[in-house]
N, C-alpha and C positions, 0 to 999 in steps of 0.2 A: 203717307206710309199705312195710315189706318184705312183709307180707301182701297188700297193695294190689299192688305191683309185681309179685306173683306170678300176678296175672292177664293180663299181658302176654304170659305165657310158654304159655297155652292153644292147644292144638290140637286138631285131630279125634280123636287119640288120647290123650287127657290122662285120667288115671286118675279115679276118682272120691276115692281117697283125696287126692290133690292137693286137691281140690275142698272136702273135708273140713278139711285142714290151713291152707290159705290164710286162710279167714275166721276160723279159732281164732287164729291169729297176727293179725289185724287186730282180732279182740276183745280180746286181751291188751294190744295196743297202747293200744286206745282206754280201756279199763281204767285203764291205767298213766298216761295222760295228763288223763283228764276229772276224776277225784277231786283231785289234788294243785293243779290250776287252779280247781276249785271252791272249795276250800279257801282258796286265796288271795285268791279274789273275796269270799267272805264274811268273811275276816279283816278287809277294809278296811270291812265295812258295821257300825255300831252296833248293840246287841242290840235296841232298839226298830224299827230300820229293816229288821231281817231278813226280815219277811214280806214287805215290798215286793220287797227286793233277791231275794227266791225267786221272786217273780210276774216280775219284769223278766228274771232269768236265764232262766227257763223260757219265756218269751216268745221271747227272743232265741235260744234252743236250736231251738225248733220254727220259726220263721220261717227261720233260717239252713239248717235243715233240708230246707225245702219249696222254698227257692231253689235251693240247691245240687242237689237231685234233680232239679228242673225243669232246669238248666244241663245236668247231667250225661246226661240223656233227649235233650235238644237237640244235644249232641255226639255221642250215640252215633247218632242218626239221620243225623245229616249223614256220620258215617264210613262208615255201613252204603251209604247213598246213593252215596258216592264210590268204595267199593270193590265194591260189586255190581252187575254188570251187569242192565240193565232192572230195576233197582229202582224202583218208582211208591209213594212213602209214602202211606197213607192208602187206596191203592186195592186192590180183590180183583180176582183174575184170574177 
């Protein structure tokens, strides 16, 4: 969460080092939380049901990732439209 919050402080004079460290922190956080949660999920599944559990978990991750990306893109477009004068989404000047 700290790595993601770091992107709220980005400005025109933000250094490239800042853009390298913030995603690194995000990756550390994701790596530190995904594996324990997946291990906990697989611990509740019996051994013969593991292949089905793996497939279900993969589908949930991919669908949630796609929905999350779409929602983020919509929010970003709305924020740009609200804060950039004369912004017209999807049109070229």
